[in-house]
BAFI-3210 file (N, C-alpha, C; in Angstrom, 3 decimals, decimal comma, padded with zeros to 6 digits):
// residues 263
n [1|2|3|4|5|6|7|8|9|10|11|12|13|14|15|16|17|18|19|20|21|22|23|24|25|26|27|28|29|30|31|32|33|34|35|36|37|38|39|40|41|42|43|44|45|46|47|48|49|50|51|52|53|54|55|56|57|58|59|60|61|62|63|64|65|66|67|68|69|70|71|72|73|74|75|76|77|78|79|80|81|82|83|84|85|86|87|88|89|90|91|92|93|94|95|96|97|98|99|100|101|102|103|104|105|106|107|108|109|110|111|112|113|114|115|116|117|118|119|120|121|122|123|124|125|126|127|128|129|130|131|132|133|134|135|136|137|138|139|140|141|142|143|144|145|146|147|148|149|150|151|152|153|154|155|156|157|158|159|160|161|162|163|164|165|166|167|168|169|170|171|172|173|174|175|176|177|178|179|180|181|182|183|184|185|186|187|188|189|190|191|192|193|194|195|196|197|198|199|200|201|202|203|204|205|206|207|208|209|210|211|212|213|214|215|216|217|218|219|220|221|222|223|224|225|226|227|228|229|230|231|232|233|234|235|236|237|238|239|240|241|242|243|244|245|246|247|248|249|250|251|252|253|254|255|256|257|258|259|260|261|262|263]
n.u [-092,513|-089,394|-088,530|-089,331|-089,542|-088,618|-091,922|-092,965|-094,403|-096,718|-095,792|-098,281|-099,960|-101,519|-101,151|-099,329|-096,502|-095,472|-093,066|-093,257|-091,160|-090,707|-090,203|-089,829|-090,158|-091,222|-093,379|-094,567|-096,338|-096,382|-096,307|-098,476|-100,056|-098,922|-099,687|-102,460|-102,820|-102,106|-103,525|-106,253|-105,372|-105,134|-108,506|-109,182|-107,555|-108,908|-111,888|-111,447|-110,108|-110,834|-108,748|-107,981|-106,223|-103,902|-102,968|-100,375|-098,409|-096,024|-095,739|-097,893|-099,925|-099,734|-101,060|-103,678|-103,897|-103,408|-105,474|-107,065|-107,020|-107,997|-109,891|-112,082|-110,727|-112,005|-115,525|-114,474|-114,139|-116,411|-117,834|-115,839|-115,286|-118,289|-119,502|-118,157|-119,011|-121,598|-121,064|-120,450|-121,995|-123,331|-122,728|-121,530|-124,154|-124,513|-124,045|-122,469|-120,399|-119,284|-119,068|-117,183|-114,395|-114,712|-113,909|-111,812|-110,579|-109,994|-108,979|-105,622|-104,791|-105,407|-103,152|-101,077|-100,647|-100,023|-097,094|-096,300|-096,487|-095,307|-092,409|-091,316|-092,701|-092,551|-090,149|-088,800|-086,581|-085,333|-082,477|-082,518|-084,201|-082,980|-084,027|-083,359|-084,724|-087,159|-091,087|-094,235|-096,789|-096,951|-098,945|-100,973|-101,127|-101,861|-104,775|-103,664|-102,354|-105,276|-106,846|-105,610|-104,242|-107,099|-108,184|-106,356|-106,920|-109,289|-109,903|-107,575|-109,605|-112,312|-110,763|-110,430|-112,541|-114,085|-114,230|-114,579|-117,290|-118,379|-118,231|-119,522|-122,297|-122,171|-121,478|-122,915|-121,792|-120,551|-118,344|-116,206|-115,956|-114,207|-112,312|-111,658|-111,273|-109,210|-107,406|-107,817|-107,469|-105,174|-102,957|-102,700|-103,496|-100,742|-098,913|-099,158|-099,491|-096,848|-095,105|-096,457|-095,597|-093,003|-092,299|-093,601|-091,663|-088,820|-089,102|-088,999|-085,998|-085,238|-083,867|-085,571|-087,732|-090,531|-091,137|-090,571|-091,718|-094,679|-094,090|-093,369|-095,531|-097,209|-096,264|-095,968|-098,481|-100,085|-098,382|-099,580|-102,449|-102,721|-100,491|-102,163|-104,636|-106,762|-105,366|-105,377|-106,911|-109,914|-110,083|-110,493|-112,392|-114,424|-115,060|-116,342|-117,796|-118,874|-122,187|-123,475|-122,188|-123,301|-126,125|-129,358|-131,461|-133,932|-136,842|-134,001|-132,649|-134,843|-134,492|-132,107|-130,020|-129,145|-126,300|-124,672|-121,837|-119,890|-123,620]
n.v [311,474|312,936|314,653|316,917|321,038|322,865|323,829|327,475|330,104|333,001|337,044|337,417|335,055|333,172|331,560|328,732|327,370|324,673|322,686|320,369|317,797|315,596|312,310|311,381|312,251|315,559|315,331|312,225|309,815|308,512|310,804|312,967|310,936|311,260|313,969|314,060|311,798|313,662|315,514|314,648|313,837|316,049|317,597|315,343|317,115|319,126|318,126|317,082|318,768|321,801|322,902|324,981|323,259|322,950|322,438|322,868|324,820|325,020|321,715|321,049|322,137|321,989|319,162|320,355|321,194|319,672|317,393|318,770|319,786|317,404|316,427|318,187|318,056|315,350|317,379|319,570|318,290|317,044|319,598|320,587|318,659|318,485|321,145|321,233|319,054|320,032|322,541|322,228|320,294|321,720|323,310|321,260|320,561|317,550|314,230|311,954|313,433|315,325|313,164|311,635|313,825|314,417|311,684|310,854|313,150|312,486|310,022|310,766|312,625|311,003|309,338|311,539|311,687|309,244|308,911|311,491|309,977|307,698|308,668|310,585|309,807|307,070|306,905|305,630|305,608|308,067|308,808|310,013|311,808|314,146|313,590|313,140|312,663|311,156|311,259|312,032|313,319|317,311|318,445|320,167|319,621|318,466|319,773|322,092|320,841|319,066|321,607|323,191|321,711|320,715|323,060|322,844|320,842|321,324|323,233|321,842|319,491|321,189|322,407|320,342|319,175|320,805|321,317|318,993|318,631|321,238|319,786|318,333|318,959|320,290|317,889|315,762|313,309|311,105|309,952|310,817|313,565|313,199|312,563|315,175|317,136|315,816|315,895|318,610|320,790|319,329|319,063|321,850|321,369|319,908|321,913|323,171|322,223|321,058|323,566|323,490|321,601|321,891|324,762|323,974|321,795|322,802|323,630|321,194|320,809|322,576|322,788|322,965|320,193|320,270|321,953|321,029|318,556|319,815|320,954|318,467|316,906|318,555|318,912|315,521|315,615|318,084|316,069|313,596|314,159|315,507|314,184|311,413|311,285|313,127|313,377|310,388|309,062|310,538|310,381|308,467|306,995|308,256|308,369|305,638|306,201|306,989|308,662|308,908|310,139|312,345|313,289|313,518|313,564|314,611|315,906|316,459|317,968|320,632|321,979|322,484|325,358|326,679|326,674|326,274|325,402|325,453|325,839]
n.w [066,998|066,604|067,568|070,718|071,106|074,057|075,199|074,828|075,627|075,001|076,229|078,166|078,788|077,304|075,735|074,659|073,011|071,695|069,371|067,373|065,909|063,491|062,815|060,329|056,862|055,138|052,673|053,974|053,923|056,747|057,807|057,877|059,445|061,337|062,404|062,426|064,834|066,523|066,012|067,144|069,633|070,709|070,585|072,530|075,629|074,463|075,183|077,954|079,463|078,643|077,583|074,489|071,744|069,491|066,227|064,047|061,399|058,396|057,925|058,187|057,248|054,353|054,504|055,302|052,904|050,321|051,622|050,890|048,629|047,423|048,272|046,505|044,600|042,617|041,531|040,158|037,601|037,017|036,944|034,465|032,803|032,175|031,533|029,260|027,648|026,919|026,039|023,583|022,652|021,817|020,200|018,309|017,943|018,682|020,127|020,419|019,374|021,748|023,956|023,263|022,555|025,710|026,515|025,592|025,940|028,837|028,420|027,747|030,111|032,631|030,710|031,162|034,345|034,992|033,939|035,460|037,729|037,451|037,048|038,645|041,669|041,341|041,797|038,549|035,670|037,152|037,548|035,009|034,427|036,643|039,306|042,256|045,205|044,462|045,517|046,595|044,028|044,195|045,173|043,358|040,932|039,224|039,513|038,468|035,984|034,138|034,356|032,312|029,898|029,739|028,102|025,674|025,226|024,284|022,097|019,797|019,162|018,878|016,613|014,233|014,010|013,854|011,108|009,964|010,499|008,686|005,923|005,837|006,318|004,257|001,593|002,845|003,152|005,399|005,654|003,813|005,100|007,152|006,023|004,406|006,893|008,291|006,704|006,171|008,816|010,150|010,347|011,048|014,346|014,265|014,691|015,745|018,901|018,672|019,699|021,802|022,874|023,263|024,674|027,094|026,970|028,410|030,871|032,168|031,936|034,511|037,534|039,838|041,525|041,443|039,245|037,356|037,265|036,819|033,975|032,761|032,683|031,467|029,162|027,961|028,261|026,202|023,911|023,995|023,959|021,441|019,183|019,872|020,731|019,339|016,973|015,327|017,368|016,948|013,977|013,741|015,719|014,775|011,255|012,050|013,346|011,778|009,731|012,025|013,801|014,300|014,891|016,598|019,100|018,824|020,405|022,209|020,296|020,116|021,830|021,665|021,872|017,558|017,626|015,914|014,137|010,010|009,137]
ca.u [-091,440|-087,836|-088,613|-090,293|-088,735|-089,481|-092,785|-092,791|-095,194|-096,128|-096,302|-099,772|-099,676|-102,540|-100,596|-098,126|-096,240|-094,436|-092,343|-092,499|-089,932|-091,468|-089,123|-090,270|-090,224|-093,043|-093,822|-094,126|-097,341|-095,242|-095,964|-099,564|-100,298|-098,920|-100,100|-104,282|-102,612|-102,042|-105,402|-107,460|-104,918|-106,224|-110,201|-109,860|-107,550|-110,150|-113,067|-110,973|-109,544|-111,913|-107,554|-107,763|-105,311|-104,229|-101,630|-100,383|-097,611|-095,779|-096,775|-099,205|-100,730|-099,099|-101,049|-104,499|-103,398|-103,631|-106,652|-108,995|-107,679|-108,161|-111,658|-112,653|-111,204|-113,905|-116,119|-114,050|-113,585|-117,325|-118,089|-115,227|-116,259|-119,505|-119,302|-117,761|-120,422|-123,286|-121,109|-119,939|-122,980|-123,972|-121,799|-121,896|-125,541|-123,864|-124,570|-121,127|-119,066|-118,858|-118,441|-116,068|-113,756|-114,524|-113,322|-110,785|-109,766|-109,462|-107,857|-105,360|-104,978|-104,689|-101,655|-099,891|-100,329|-099,138|-095,966|-095,275|-096,097|-094,014|-091,323|-091,106|-092,851|-091,797|-088,567|-088,427|-086,176|-085,401|-081,716|-082,420|-084,653|-082,234|-084,818|-082,356|-085,129|-088,648|-092,139|-095,015|-096,333|-097,155|-100,830|-102,082|-101,083|-103,497|-105,425|-103,138|-102,994|-106,517|-107,269|-104,172|-104,818|-108,390|-108,421|-105,546|-107,713|-110,711|-108,889|-107,325|-110,865|-112,747|-109,712|-110,156|-114,071|-116,007|-113,620|-114,651|-118,275|-118,493|-117,422|-120,824|-123,603|-121,923|-121,905|-122,966|-120,598|-119,706|-116,223|-115,111|-116,123|-113,743|-110,691|-110,843|-111,101|-108,501|-105,708|-106,872|-106,590|-103,931|-101,507|-102,849|-103,284|-099,700|-097,718|-099,797|-099,044|-095,973|-095,588|-096,560|-094,107|-091,293|-093,370|-093,529|-090,599|-088,328|-088,961|-087,772|-084,560|-085,093|-083,490|-086,699|-088,479|-092,053|-091,551|-089,744|-092,736|-095,659|-093,609|-092,824|-096,905|-097,844|-094,955|-096,546|-099,728|-100,229|-097,907|-100,893|-103,658|-102,219|-101,043|-102,778|-106,153|-107,300|-104,451|-105,543|-108,288|-110,528|-110,654|-110,382|-113,809|-115,585|-114,725|-116,907|-119,433|-119,992|-123,555|-124,690|-121,522|-123,603|-126,854|-128,773|-132,232|-135,528|-136,621|-133,420|-132,576|-135,049|-133,728|-130,555|-129,417|-128,600|-125,168|-123,477|-120,397|-120,580|-124,917]
ca.v [311,881|313,014|315,551|318,322|321,585|323,156|325,028|328,980|331,145|334,131|337,717|337,628|333,404|332,188|330,635|328,266|326,761|323,399|322,928|319,129|318,103|314,689|311,606|311,544|313,601|316,537|314,656|310,854|309,153|308,997|311,983|312,830|310,326|311,808|315,244|312,893|311,752|314,738|316,637|314,126|313,835|317,917|317,068|314,705|317,702|320,217|318,376|316,506|320,188|323,447|324,055|324,300|322,857|323,158|321,330|323,687|324,604|324,465|320,454|320,545|323,572|321,112|317,996|320,073|321,978|318,362|317,185|319,411|320,051|316,063|316,178|319,100|317,283|314,998|318,457|319,952|317,851|316,928|320,344|321,047|317,931|319,063|322,464|321,315|318,329|321,029|323,137|321,253|319,614|322,928|323,763|320,816|319,638|316,072|313,899|310,894|313,817|315,630|312,462|311,550|314,740|314,262|310,867|311,798|313,745|311,708|309,523|312,252|312,966|309,110|309,428|312,106|311,508|308,220|309,094|311,187|309,198|306,492|308,883|311,539|309,158|305,441|306,198|304,764|307,024|309,296|309,068|310,996|313,609|314,235|313,839|313,192|311,948|310,288|310,730|312,161|314,639|318,199|318,069|321,528|319,713|317,450|320,830|322,699|319,760|319,357|323,049|324,122|320,771|321,122|324,458|322,886|320,235|321,484|323,448|320,685|318,828|322,397|322,558|318,868|318,090|322,113|321,212|317,761|318,990|321,955|319,619|317,021|319,536|320,277|316,839|314,697|312,469|311,289|309,193|311,960|314,601|313,258|312,501|316,292|317,744|315,671|316,702|320,915|321,289|318,057|320,569|323,241|321,345|319,652|322,751|323,982|320,900|321,074|324,890|324,102|321,138|323,474|325,373|323,463|321,060|323,598|323,661|319,921|321,699|323,440|322,257|322,190|319,054|320,924|323,149|320,402|317,828|319,924|320,835|317,661|316,417|319,099|318,338|315,261|315,349|318,211|315,420|311,832|314,202|315,742|313,135|310,061|311,261|313,834|313,280|309,542|308,073|310,843|310,634|306,708|307,136|309,605|307,155|304,073|306,212|307,457|309,899|308,320|311,250|314,304|312,911|314,730|313,088|315,462|316,408|317,804|319,430|321,172|322,811|322,863|326,442|326,531|327,842|324,451|325,351|325,748|325,818]
ca.w [067,295|066,967|069,080|070,997|072,421|075,058|075,318|074,527|076,532|074,842|078,094|077,687|079,536|077,225|074,262|074,258|071,994|071,318|068,275|067,341|065,007|063,109|062,421|058,580|055,852|055,337|052,079|054,041|055,091|058,113|058,954|057,670|060,532|062,680|062,602|062,382|065,804|067,287|066,092|067,744|070,707|070,660|070,560|073,803|075,882|075,423|076,005|079,563|080,008|078,158|076,679|072,806|071,771|067,467|065,608|062,860|060,837|056,816|057,085|058,648|056,302|052,908|054,147|054,970|051,308|049,490|051,054|050,579|046,788|046,584|048,327|045,461|042,143|041,864|041,894|039,949|037,207|037,033|036,830|032,970|032,044|032,796|031,167|028,392|027,565|027,061|025,115|021,918|022,003|021,646|018,900|016,311|017,912|018,258|021,651|020,805|019,119|022,889|024,774|022,783|023,218|026,962|026,360|024,988|027,396|029,765|028,588|028,087|031,698|032,659|030,273|031,663|035,258|034,386|033,459|035,923|038,785|037,278|037,260|040,002|042,595|041,853|040,956|036,875|034,544|037,658|036,755|033,860|035,129|037,711|040,196|043,418|046,194|044,280|046,347|046,167|043,884|044,922|044,986|042,742|040,113|039,265|039,067|036,487|034,980|034,878|033,648|031,294|029,273|029,583|027,428|024,247|024,159|023,447|021,408|018,923|018,784|017,472|015,232|013,666|014,216|013,036|008,961|009,242|010,350|007,969|005,265|006,495|006,232|002,374|001,758|003,689|002,955|006,338|005,876|002,797|005,947|007,879|005,339|004,143|007,813|008,946|005,482|006,383|009,688|010,446|010,416|012,171|015,202|014,991|014,112|018,009|019,649|019,125|019,945|023,549|023,841|023,504|025,582|029,260|027,943|028,140|032,106|032,136|032,571|035,601|038,576|040,308|040,964|041,710|038,524|036,507|036,507|035,826|033,436|032,265|032,712|030,417|027,691|027,407|027,613|024,732|022,963|024,243|023,429|019,832|018,215|020,121|020,514|018,527|015,698|015,999|017,976|016,526|012,816|013,500|015,610|013,732|010,898|012,766|014,048|010,080|010,178|013,915|014,294|014,254|015,035|017,630|019,833|017,959|021,921|022,712|019,268|020,061|023,095|021,705|020,346|016,968|017,113|015,356|013,410|009,346|008,075]
c.u [-089,719|-087,693|-089,148|-089,381|-089,083|-090,645|-092,662|-094,031|-095,409|-096,540|-097,689|-100,156|-100,956|-102,371|-099,152|-097,805|-095,376|-094,363|-092,208|-092,382|-090,355|-090,116|-088,732|-090,423|-091,411|-093,925|-094,621|-095,450|-097,254|-096,023|-097,447|-100,685|-100,055|-099,042|-101,930|-104,470|-103,126|-102,908|-106,605|-106,725|-105,310|-106,358|-110,184|-108,682|-108,639|-111,521|-112,498|-110,528|-110,275|-110,292|-107,828|-106,204|-105,575|-103,109|-101,665|-098,571|-097,313|-096,424|-097,843|-100,712|-100,641|-100,307|-102,880|-105,060|-104,003|-105,310|-107,721|-108,866|-108,493|-109,559|-112,230|-112,060|-112,030|-114,906|-115,599|-114,175|-114,814|-118,038|-117,455|-115,480|-118,023|-120,658|-118,974|-118,784|-121,022|-122,421|-120,684|-120,824|-123,690|-123,823|-122,016|-122,632|-125,313|-124,456|-123,066|-120,389|-118,714|-118,913|-117,539|-114,866|-113,533|-113,731|-111,820|-109,341|-109,206|-108,680|-105,590|-104,538|-104,701|-102,907|-100,474|-099,378|-099,744|-098,074|-095,294|-094,755|-095,206|-092,588|-091,041|-091,184|-092,621|-089,812|-087,648|-087,631|-085,854|-083,734|-081,498|-082,965|-084,207|-083,313|-083,746|-083,815|-086,530|-089,947|-093,034|-095,297|-096,773|-099,395|-101,320|-102,037|-101,262|-104,302|-105,130|-103,613|-104,769|-106,499|-106,223|-104,670|-105,639|-108,822|-107,676|-105,877|-108,432|-109,772|-108,654|-108,652|-111,328|-112,456|-110,111|-111,866|-114,777|-115,425|-114,411|-116,940|-119,283|-118,897|-118,413|-121,343|-122,940|-122,716|-121,974|-122,805|-119,547|-117,790|-114,964|-114,975|-114,657|-112,169|-109,835|-111,140|-109,812|-107,252|-106,311|-107,021|-105,662|-103,198|-101,066|-102,929|-101,603|-098,473|-097,920|-099,102|-097,911|-094,642|-094,903|-095,817|-093,076|-091,635|-092,400|-092,165|-089,777|-087,918|-088,516|-086,817|-084,303|-084,936|-084,432|-087,616|-089,642|-092,457|-091,140|-090,509|-093,989|-094,933|-093,070|-094,211|-097,753|-098,002|-096,429|-098,081|-100,562|-099,793|-099,267|-102,131|-103,407|-102,378|-101,731|-104,169|-106,411|-106,453|-105,117|-106,491|-109,738|-110,719|-110,776|-112,211|-114,884|-115,682|-115,708|-117,472|-120,644|-120,747|-123,820|-124,059|-122,446|-125,217|-127,706|-130,572|-132,955|-136,011|-134,961|-133,016|-132,987|-135,261|-132,059|-131,131|-128,737|-127,359|-124,088|-122,809|-120,373|-122,132|-124,504]
c.v [312,085|313,769|317,072|318,890|322,375|324,526|326,229|329,439|333,190|335,554|337,408|335,894|332,780|332,212|330,415|327,654|325,901|323,098|321,323|318,438|315,937|313,204|310,915|312,544|313,839|315,559|313,346|310,779|309,450|310,026|312,297|312,234|310,598|313,168|314,394|312,534|313,282|315,844|315,615|313,652|315,353|318,230|316,884|315,561|318,441|319,686|317,769|317,492|321,388|323,475|323,690|323,708|322,432|322,772|322,091|323,929|324,963|322,913|320,240|321,450|322,392|319,787|318,574|320,653|320,639|318,345|318,148|320,525|318,827|315,780|317,030|319,226|316,537|316,410|319,240|319,442|317,557|318,387|321,219|319,760|318,196|320,332|322,336|320,056|319,247|321,851|323,020|320,396|320,870|323,274|322,743|319,664|317,978|315,568|313,141|312,191|314,700|314,638|311,923|311,945|314,291|312,750|310,705|312,172|313,421|310,909|310,426|312,360|311,345|309,781|310,135|312,067|310,350|308,324|310,292|310,970|308,125|307,073|309,555|311,122|307,939|306,155|306,010|305,997|307,951|309,775|310,521|312,380|314,479|314,308|312,632|312,459|312,017|310,543|311,832|313,445|315,936|318,002|319,467|321,148|319,097|318,743|321,694|322,501|320,072|320,853|323,234|322,693|320,833|321,597|323,652|321,237|320,031|322,203|323,196|319,951|319,874|322,636|321,562|319,407|319,754|321,487|319,968|318,168|319,911|321,099|318,091|317,118|319,762|319,201|315,929|313,393|312,450|310,927|310,868|313,507|314,385|312,761|314,260|317,561|317,422|316,394|318,462|320,828|319,674|318,750|321,225|322,264|320,065|320,350|323,565|322,915|320,678|322,049|324,550|322,825|321,231|323,996|325,057|322,199|322,251|323,988|321,928|320,481|321,963|322,218|321,906|321,394|319,048|320,932|321,445|318,876|318,080|320,676|318,914|317,126|316,743|318,669|316,967|315,149|316,466|316,757|314,085|313,148|314,548|314,830|311,592|309,818|312,096|313,789|311,894|308,682|308,871|311,267|308,957|306,702|307,987|309,176|306,752|304,743|306,185|308,631|309,456|309,372|312,254|314,488|313,868|314,188|314,606|316,277|317,311|319,006|320,679|322,327|323,302|324,441|326,442|327,229|326,620|325,563|325,057|325,082|326,213]
c.w [067,381|068,039|069,323|071,506|072,675|075,185|075,706|075,091|075,391|076,507|078,507|078,914|079,528|076,047|074,474|073,114|072,100|070,407|068,140|065,952|064,691|062,850|060,603|057,896|055,714|054,122|052,183|054,669|056,408|059,738|058,642|059,064|061,701|063,451|062,224|063,756|067,006|066,989|067,604|069,565|071,273|070,989|072,360|074,622|076,011|075,316|077,478|080,395|079,770|077,397|075,267|072,484|069,638|066,940|063,675|062,473|059,037|056,776|057,914|057,471|054,880|053,326|054,275|053,743|049,996|049,891|051,031|049,130|046,122|046,724|047,489|044,016|042,031|041,036|040,308|038,435|036,310|036,240|035,004|032,875|031,885|031,015|029,416|027,491|026,789|026,048|023,744|021,971|021,354|019,741|017,530|016,679|017,896|019,799|021,273|020,455|020,905|023,783|024,279|022,609|024,593|027,329|026,636|026,201|028,597|030,607|028,971|029,370|032,200|031,659|031,630|033,422|036,306|035,292|034,218|037,506|038,649|037,667|038,583|040,863|043,088|041,336|039,763|036,581|036,001|037,295|035,944|033,545|035,506|038,615|040,830|044,489|045,350|045,320|045,258|045,576|044,350|044,426|043,842|041,182|039,170|038,452|038,082|035,813|033,511|033,061|032,367|029,728|028,453|027,625|026,602|023,855|023,517|021,834|019,695|018,606|018,265|016,431|014,482|013,324|013,545|011,011|009,192|009,653|008,886|005,934|004,644|005,754|004,881|001,929|001,707|003,032|004,311|006,959|005,203|004,038|006,718|007,088|005,514|005,583|008,189|008,459|006,281|007,805|010,171|011,542|010,681|013,374|016,001|014,972|015,576|018,898|019,993|019,639|021,524|023,964|024,087|024,152|026,982|028,692|028,357|030,098|032,760|032,973|033,792|036,969|039,830|040,565|040,599|040,085|037,467|036,121|036,611|034,287|031,607|031,738|031,644|028,706|027,379|027,742|026,535|024,156|023,154|023,624|022,061|018,712|019,026|019,900|019,908|017,185|015,244|015,790|017,868|014,978|013,175|014,118|014,844|011,948|010,874|012,866|013,204|010,336|011,925|014,452|015,436|013,745|016,689|018,153|019,112|018,927|022,114|021,770|018,794|021,077|023,149|021,054|019,184|016,546|016,741|014,696|011,536|008,822|006,800]
res [m|a|a|v|a|p|a|v|q|n|d|a|g|d|l|t|i|a|q|v|t|p|t|t|g|p|a|s|d|e|t|k|d|l|v|n|r|l|r|d|k|a|d|e|v|h|a|e|t|g|i|r|a|y|v|t|g|t|t|a|l|n|i|d|t|a|d|q|l|s|s|a|l|p|r|y|i|a|v|v|m|g|l|a|l|l|l|l|a|v|v|f|r|s|i|l|v|p|v|k|a|a|l|g|f|l|l|s|i|a|a|s|m|g|l|v|v|w|i|f|q|d|g|h|l|a|d|l|f|g|v|a|n|p|g|p|i|v|s|f|l|p|v|l|l|i|g|i|l|f|g|l|a|m|d|y|e|v|f|l|v|s|r|m|r|e|t|f|m|s|t|g|k|a|r|d|s|v|i|t|g|y|g|q|s|g|r|v|v|a|a|a|a|l|i|m|i|g|v|f|g|a|f|v|l|s|p|d|p|i|v|k|s|i|g|l|s|l|a|f|g|v|l|a|d|a|f|v|v|r|m|t|l|v|p|a|v|m|a|l|m|g|r|r|a|w|k|m|p|e|r|l|g|r|l|v|p|n|l|g|i|g|h]
***
């Protein structure tokens, strides 16, 4: 600790506040360790004397928020991915297509978060993006990125794959359906992605590092998902899977509502 301010009591004399200043920054691991040690000491004081002691303040609240978001993130991803798999399986009456869409989305998230960490946390290309002090990324960025990018990624997926399914259902030719679907929907996906990249990319010009990191993560996430995953990997994987992409086990098919596209 760098300093401890003199304790201040309220008029009733039942509440005492002491302000502690750490030697490290609010986002550093050392500050988090200090907060945890103070809380452990507070529990010891309560057990020994009966006096309740708490550690609070902006830094402590930010640490608690980050911990809560981190612990909830796996469940959040599981719910999002589970619903996506279920809905896409119902729409396309397929197992492989939803799994392929989910794996592609995870790839886009990994690429986007990796770039943001590489720049804003590790300090690479910091001068180019105007990052004065590299440090941990804001705790709510993964939640925000997953929510927004997931919606856009599934839109692009449905644009492409729905037209492929329509063609396959009418012709029965798997490879030709991939070519037709890509040719008719690819330009729509590209135009929509370029618009969103321009919108999110504008936030990179902000002087605020938090806004800048959000804008860069979303812009690069859309770029990777639309042009690498949806318009490159998806057609390639669909062509390799062939007719297997549109198969569903008979028992499962009887349970799944027939709400597919292009019958």
